[in-house]
N, C-alpha and C positions, 0 to 999 in steps of 0.2 A: 471426523470428530463432530458428533451432533449432541453429545451430552450437554445440556444447558449449564451445568455447574462447571464442566471443563471449559466451556466457552467463556463463562464469567471469569474463571481463573486466568484464562489467556488474556482477556480484556484487562484484568487487573495488572498482570505482568506487563503488558504493552503500555498501560497507563503510566507505569513507573519510568518508562523511557522518555516521556514528555518533559518532566522537570530536569531529568538528567541530561537529555539532549540540549535543552535550553541553556543549562549552566555551562556545558562543554562549549557550545557554540558562542555563548557570551564571552567566554575566555578567549576563544579563537578570534572573536571580533576585536579584542584588545590588540592582538598581534596584527590582524588584517587592517585595523583602523576603520572598519566599516561593517555594519550589520549585514548589508546586502552582499558584500564580498565574502563574509563568513558564511552566509547562507549558500552562496554559489559554490564555495569549496565543499560545504556539507553535502549539497545535492550532487556534486561531481563524484564524491566518494560513494554516496548512496547509489548513484547510477552504475558505477563500476561494480559494486557488490551485487546489485540486481542483475546486471548483464552477465556477470560471472555465473550466477545461479541459473539464469535462463539457458546459457550455453552448456553448462555441465549437466543440467537435468534434461536437456534436449526437448524442451517444450515446443510444441508445434505452433509456429507463428501463424497469425491470421492472414488471409488473402488481402494484401495491401490495396488491391484494386477496388475493394469495397469501402475504402475510407470516405469517399464522397457521399456515400449513402447513409452515413452516420449523422446523428444530430450534432449541431455545432457545439453544444455544451458538453458533449462527451469528452472533449479535449481540454476542458478548463480545469480539471483536477490538479494538474501539475502547477498551473498558475496559482490556484488556491493554496496548494501546499507550499509554494515559494513564499507567498504572502504570509502564511501562518508561521513558517520557520523564521523568516526575517523579522516578523513582529515579535516573536518570543525572544529572539536574540536582543532586540531593542528593550523589551519590557523586563526581562529577567533581572538585570542589575538595578533597575529603577523601582520595581515593585517587590522583588523577592519572590522566591519560588511559590510560597503558599498563596499569596495574594494574586499573583499572576495566574496560577492555575485555577483559583476560585473564579476569577472573572472569565477566563477561557471556558471553564465548565458551564458557567451561567450562560454565556453566549451560545455554546453548543446545545444546551438544553432548550433555550428559546427557539433556536433554528429547528431543532428536532421536533418540537411541538408542531410547528407549522408544516414541516415536511410530512410528518405522520398524519396530521389532520387532513391535508389535501392529497395525500398519496403521491407526492412529488418524487421525481427521480426513481420511480419504481418501488418506493416503500409501500407496504400494505397500509391501507387507510385505517387509522386508529383515531376516531374523533376525539376532540377535546372533551375532557370530563373534569368535574370539579377536583377529583383526586389527583389527576395528572397535572392540572394547572397549579394546584396548591403545592404539589411536590416540586415543580419547577420554581415557583415563587419562593419556596424554602431555600432552594439552591441560590437564588439571587440574593435573598436575605443573608444567607451564609457568606456570600462574597462581600457584602457590605460589612458584616461583623468581622470577618478576617481582616479587612482593610482598616477598619476603625479601631479595633482592639488589638 
């Protein structure tokens, strides 16, 4: 699938999962009595789902002897995901879905500007421009407006 509109639609659909997942996990946190324990349960279930997919689709696994040759930061995605999920579990009942997502999106956009500008993590270099910067500032302004009003 390389049609940019289909990719945008896929991103929109995946985006709906974030507030839904945060709400579900926040409710799970009430039962578990801990955002971190709720995140652990969520990741355990996610791991089972992904492992089932890998096994049933018979994906070819990489050669594990090459692990030491990979950059250290390659393995940090899971830790970042764990922080993100645990944080959304904590924030969802305190900020509400809209405010939480507005601030999360603002943070994502600010980080994306830097990643694009410097071409970090394999992203193609896309230098800062007035339009891109203003667009992100509008997102940050929107986060303020959602929180205040």
